[in-house]
C-alpha positions in Angstrom: 0.1 -0.1 0.0 2.7 2.6 1.0 4.8 1.8 -2.4 1.8 2.3 -4.2 0.9 5.2 -2.8 4.9 6.8 -2.9 4.5 5.8 -7.3 1.3 7.7 -7.5 2.8 11.2 -5.5 6.1 10.7 -7.6 3.6 10.5 -10.8 1.7 13.6 -9.7 4.9 15.2 -9.1 6.4 14.7 -12.3 3.3 15.3 -14.0 3.6 19.0 -12.3 6.5 19.8 -13.4 6.0 18.4 -17.1 3.2 20.5 -17.4 4.6 23.6 -16.0 7.8 23.1 -18.3 5.4 22.9 -21.0 3.5 25.6 -20.0 6.8 27.5 -19.7 7.9 26.3 -23.6 4.4 27.8 -24.6 4.8 31.0 -23.0 8.6 31.3 -24.1 7.6 30.6 -27.7 4.8 33.4 -27.7 7.1 36.0 -26.4 9.8 35.1 -29.0 6.6 35.4 -31.3 5.6 38.5 -30.3 9.1 39.8 -29.9 9.1 42.6 -32.3 6.3 44.8 -34.0 8.0 44.8 -37.2 6.3 42.7 -39.9 8.1 44.8 -43.0 11.5 46.0 -43.6 12.3 48.9 -45.9 15.9 49.1 -47.0 16.4 52.5 -48.9 19.6 52.9 -50.3 21.1 56.6 -51.3 23.9 55.9 -53.8 26.9 57.6 -53.1 26.8 60.8 -50.6 29.3 61.8 -48.5 28.8 61.9 -44.9 30.1 65.4 -44.6 27.1 66.9 -47.0 24.5 65.1 -45.3 24.6 64.4 -41.4 28.3 65.9 -40.9 27.4 69.1 -42.8 27.7 72.2 -40.5 24.1 73.2 -40.6 22.6 69.7 -41.8 21.3 72.1 -44.1 20.6 69.9 -47.3 18.7 66.7 -45.1 16.0 68.6 -43.1 13.5 66.0 -43.4 15.6 63.2 -41.9 16.8 66.3 -39.0 12.9 66.3 -38.0 12.5 62.6 -38.7 15.6 61.8 -36.1 12.6 62.3 -33.3 11.2 59.3 -34.5 14.0 57.4 -35.0 18.1 56.1 -34.9 21.0 57.3 -36.4 24.8 55.8 -35.8 27.2 58.3 -36.6 30.3 56.0 -37.3 29.0 53.7 -39.2 31.0 52.2 -42.0 31.5 50.6 -45.1 34.6 48.3 -44.1 34.6 46.4 -47.8 34.7 47.6 -51.4 33.4 51.2 -51.9 31.6 50.7 -54.9 28.1 50.1 -55.8 27.2 46.6 -56.5 29.8 45.3 -54.0 28.0 47.6 -51.6 24.1 46.6 -51.7 25.7 43.2 -51.9 27.0 43.7 -48.3 23.9 45.0 -47.2 22.1 42.2 -48.3 24.0 39.2 -47.7 25.8 40.3 -44.5 29.4 39.8 -46.2 31.7 41.7 -48.1 32.8 40.6 -51.7 34.7 42.4 -54.4 32.0 41.6 -56.8 32.0 43.1 -60.0 30.6 46.9 -60.3 28.9 46.7 -63.9 26.0 44.2 -63.1 27.7 41.0 -64.8 28.4 39.2 -61.6 26.6 37.7 -59.0 27.0 37.7 -55.1 28.7 35.0 -53.7 25.9 34.2 -51.5 22.0 34.8 -50.7 20.9 37.8 -49.7 18.1 38.8 -46.7 15.2 38.6 -49.7 15.9 34.7 -50.5 16.8 33.3 -47.3 13.5 35.1 -45.9 11.6 33.9 -48.8 13.0 30.1 -48.0 12.1 30.6 -44.6 8.5 31.8 -45.0 7.8 30.1 -48.2 6.0 33.4 -49.2 5.1 34.6 -52.6 8.1 36.2 -54.7 6.0 39.2 -55.0 6.2 39.7 -51.0 10.3 40.5 -51.6 11.1 43.2 -54.3 14.8 44.5 -55.4 13.5 48.3 -56.8 16.4 50.1 -58.2 17.4 53.5 -60.5 20.6 51.2 -61.6 19.5 48.4 -63.8 22.8 46.4 -62.6 21.4 46.0 -59.3 19.1 43.2 -60.5 21.9 40.8 -59.6 20.8 41.3 -56.0 18.0 38.7 -57.0 20.4 35.7 -57.1 23.9 34.4 -55.7 26.5 31.8 -57.0 25.7 29.4 -54.3 24.9 25.9 -55.7 22.1 25.2 -53.2 20.4 29.0 -54.1 21.0 30.0 -57.3 17.9 30.7 -59.5 15.9 30.2 -56.4 14.0 31.8 -54.2 14.2 34.9 -55.8 12.7 38.1 -55.1 11.1 40.0 -57.6 13.0 43.3 -59.2 12.0 45.9 -60.9 15.6 47.5 -61.8 16.9 50.6 -64.4 14.9 50.7 -67.9 13.7 47.5 -68.1 16.4 45.1 -66.5 20.1 44.2 -66.5 21.7 45.7 -69.1 19.1 48.2 -70.2 20.5 51.3 -68.8 19.3 53.8 -65.7 16.5 55.6 -64.9 15.6 58.7 -62.9 15.0 58.2 -59.0 11.8 59.8 -60.0 10.7 56.7 -61.8 11.9 54.7 -58.9 9.9 56.3 -56.5 6.3 56.0 -58.3 6.9 52.2 -59.0 7.8 52.0 -55.3 4.9 53.3 -54.3 3.0 51.1 -57.0 4.5 48.0 -55.6 3.8 48.5 -52.2 0.3 49.5 -53.1 -0.6 46.4 -55.3 1.8 43.3 -53.3 2.2 45.0 -50.0 6.0 43.0 -50.0 7.4 42.7 -46.3 11.0 43.5 -47.4 12.0 45.7 -50.0 15.7 47.0 -51.2 15.3 50.4 -52.9 18.2 52.0 -54.5 18.0 55.9 -55.3 21.1 56.8 -57.9 20.8 60.8 -58.5 23.3 61.8 -56.2 26.2 59.5 -57.4 25.0 60.1 -61.1 25.4 64.1 -60.3 28.9 63.4 -58.4 30.4 61.1 -61.3 29.1 63.9 -63.6 31.4 66.5 -61.7 28.4 68.4 -61.0 28.3 70.0 -57.3 25.5 71.8 -57.6 23.4 68.6 -59.0 24.6 66.8 -56.6 24.0 69.0 -53.6 19.9 69.5 -55.0 20.0 65.3 -55.6 21.1 65.3 -52.1 17.7 67.2 -50.7 15.8 65.7 -53.2 16.3 61.9 -51.8 16.1 63.8 -48.6 12.4 64.9 -49.3 12.1 61.0 -51.2 13.1 59.5 -47.5 10.1 61.7 -45.9 7.8 60.4 -48.6 8.3 56.9 -48.1 8.1 57.1 -44.6 4.6 59.2 -44.9 3.3 56.6 -47.4 4.4 53.8 -45.2 2.1 55.3 -42.7 -0.7 55.5 -45.0 -1.3 52.0 -45.5 -2.8 49.8 -43.3 -0.5 47.2 -44.3 2.5 48.9 -43.2 1.7 51.3 -40.6 3.0 51.7 -37.4 4.3 47.5 -38.3 7.3 48.7 -40.3 11.0 49.5 -40.1 12.6 52.0 -43.1 16.4 51.6 -42.6 18.5 54.5 -45.0 22.2 54.0 -45.6 24.5 54.4 -48.4 26.7 51.8 -50.6 29.2 54.1 -50.2 30.7 57.8 -49.9 33.0 60.0 -51.5 36.3 60.7 -51.9 37.5 63.3 -49.4 39.3 66.3 -51.2 42.5 65.1 -50.2 41.9 62.3 -52.6 40.8 63.8 -55.3 37.5 65.2 -54.4 33.5 64.2 -54.3 33.6 63.0 -58.3 34.6 59.2 -57.4 35.2 57.1 -55.0 36.5 53.4 -54.4 39.4 53.5 -52.2 39.1 53.2 -48.3 39.8 57.0 -47.4 37.5 58.0 -44.3 35.0 59.8 -47.2 34.4 56.5 -48.9 33.9 54.6 -45.9 31.6 57.0 -43.9 28.3 56.3 -44.7 24.7 56.4 -43.3 22.5 54.3 -40.6 19.4 55.9 -40.1 16.3 54.2 -38.9 12.6 54.6 -38.2 10.6 51.6 -36.9 8.1 50.6 -33.9 11.5 48.1 -32.7 13.6 51.2 -32.7 14.5 53.8 -30.2 13.6 57.3 -30.9 15.6 60.7 -30.7 19.0 58.7 -30.8 22.0 59.5 -32.1 25.0 56.3 -31.3 28.5 57.4 -31.9 29.8 53.6 -30.1 29.7 49.9 -31.4 31.6 49.9 -34.4 28.6 49.3 -36.6 29.0 48.8 -39.7 27.4 47.8 -43.5 27.4 44.2 -42.9 25.3 44.6 -39.8 22.1 45.4 -41.8 21.6 41.9 -43.0 22.0 40.9 -39.6 19.3 43.4 -38.0 16.9 43.4 -41.1 16.9 38.9 -39.9 16.7 39.6 -36.1 13.5 41.9 -37.1 11.9 39.6 -39.2 12.8 36.6 -37.2 14.3 34.4 -39.4 18.0 32.7 -39.3 20.4 34.4 -41.6 23.0 32.0 -42.7 26.8 32.6 -44.0 26.6 36.7 -43.0 29.3 38.1 -40.9 27.5 40.7 -39.6 26.2 41.4 -36.1 22.8 42.8 -35.1 22.8 46.5 -34.2 21.5 46.0 -30.7 22.1 49.6 -29.8 19.2 50.8 -32.1 16.9 48.5 -30.5 14.5 49.8 -27.4 
């Protein structure tokens, strides 16, 4: 009788702990699933401004909209491109989390899958739920990679240049219009946008055009943010990240017309972001954050595992 009672008692204790652990696991899973409010990420890349004409200009006179929007977001003052300071390598680094010296003319795929490919595989979502929308046609390479298990698979939708890779560049105004049409029609969860006019005017050695383009892209950032807040699929559940593929030469290294080396002007780029899970009215000057950290941060926000990436999550940006 005693032995039978003892077995019943032990069974009751074990059952209690088993149920307790099960409930705790469920609670933990729920907390993980609800960790962030972000359901969508938009990465907007302003191609090729020097930080000295944006956030480090004496009065920040060229980026009034970002200055005002900082009350809703976070800026990292020492963000760097520590890889190749050209368009395709820079965009590839942001999207894959790996620095690679790929060709800059659109004839070479990145070596590793982007956050878009990996998110599409993880979620099983339709390709219309992830997009690359770029003024530069050559950035269509961002929708694929060389790695055998990924090449030609889980590819995001693309709208690049006039009509795809090899067709030539288009104006940023077209890219802005197309971006809003895609958002309204497909409600993608992940979008990478490239605006090229700053870089194009820089290469033309057109200082006035370069400054004007910086001001125009600043207005475009506000336009995209306002549009995000106007759509029920995006309002209060979307993170907007603004960055650059590269900067431009400091004056001592040849000036604003070119880029591509490791001078401070080429390496020092922007990270400005707003979203429901990020701090507000915050400037970060510590942490050694860099371009390849963007991919890891997007994966963290959208809660999917990121393979291959070498970057880290920008934890200081989170609330």
